[in-house]
N, C-alpha and C positions, 0 to 999 in steps of 0.2 A: 648195480645197486648195492650200496654198502649198508652195513648194519645201522648207521645213523641216518638213513634216508627218512624223510618226513612221513608222517602217517598216511598221507594221501598219494604217495609216490606210485604205488602199485596201481591204484585206481586210475590215476592220470595216464599212466602208461598204457593200460588196457583200453581205456576209452579213446585215446589218441590213435591207437592201432586200428580201431574199428570205426573211427569217425567218418571216413570218406569212402567206405565200401570198396577200397582198392582202386579208386578212380583217379588217383594222382600218384606221381612217382616218389612222393616223400613219406609214404606210410611206413612207420616202423614195423619191423616184423620179428625183432628179437629183443630180449631183455637180458642183459648180463647181470647176474646176481651173485653176490658173495655166498660161498657155501654155508656159512653160519646161519643165514636166513633163507636159504633156498626153499626148504619145505614150507615155511611160513608164506613165502611169496607165491609159490605154486598154488597153495590152498586159497589164498586171497584172490589170485588172478582167476582161478576157476569159479569162485563164488561171484565175482564181478561179471565175468563173461557169461555165466548162466543167467544173469539178470537182463541181458541184452537180447532182444528178439529181432528176427528178420521178417520182413513182409513186403508186399508189393508197394511200389512207390505212389500209386494213385489212391491208396487207402489212408484215411486219417489215423493218427496215433503216433506214438513214439517208438520207432523201430528203424532198423537199418533197411535201406533200399537194396535193389539188386546189385550184384557186382558187375564190373565193367565187361567181362567176357568169360568164356568157358575156361581159358587157361588160368585166370585168377581164381575162379570157382574151384578148380581142381587143386590148386595150391593151398587154398584155404581149408579144403577138406582134409 
């Protein structure tokens, strides 16, 4: 991510990372960021990530469901 990335670039990246709960092979797991905006991007990513909650898939609401297996769970942790 370069300094001229659009305002929503960090949010899109974080939400795409968490979109599928690790259940497909195309989930991004890294964000390459220019050092000039690194601290700003890390802060924004943490803020966005903290807004996303996990829950069981049979409960109503807006949250992530379970991850696909124990290996993915450990990697996420």
